N, C-alpha and C positions, 0 to 999 in steps of 0.2 A: 183936883180928886185924885189922893191920895189912900193907897191903900192901905191895907197891915203889914205895918214892917215894912214902911216906904213902897212899897212892889206897886208901880203902875201896869195898864195893860200894854201888851208888844206890840200894839198898834201905834202905841203914845213915843216909841221910840224913836231917838233920832238915828239921824244921818251921821257917817263918820267922827263917835264918841265912843272910848270907850265906858260899857258898862257892864254891870252885873246881870246876867241872866241866869232867870229863875223860868222851872216848870212845876204846873200846876200836880202838885200829887197827892193825892185820896185827901183831898180837903187841905193843904197844906203849899207854901210853895219850895222846890228845895231850891238851893243857890247852886249854878256849877260854878263851880274850884277855879275858873280863870276867866279873867276881863276879856268880856264880845264884843265886835267892834262888826255893825254893817255895812257893809259897801255893794253899794248897786243890785239891791236885794235879796244879800245873801251873809247870812251871818258867821264872822270867822274869830277863832280863837286869836286874842291878840300876842298872844306870845308864844306861838306855833305859829302861822300865820295859815292855819287849815281852817275848811270848813266847819262849821260846828254840825252834826249829823244830827242831834236832838232838835227839837223844834221846842223854843223856846216861846212861855205862854206872859212873861211876865218880865222887868226890868226896872234897875236900880240906879241911882251914880256909885261908880266905880269907885271905894275906899280899899286901899290894897293894907 
């Protein structure tokens, strides 16, 4: 099940992997500009190791 642009629903995201995160913005997916990683159910910015304050709705493989 691949959605437009390779985005998948956030519920299917694997734990402890660097991912590109996105959020639904008026009919399109807006990509966050940093890789994210979920640890114990909390999303973190990989570069800063800080919790992500927005709620991602989609994910795909991070490609630098």
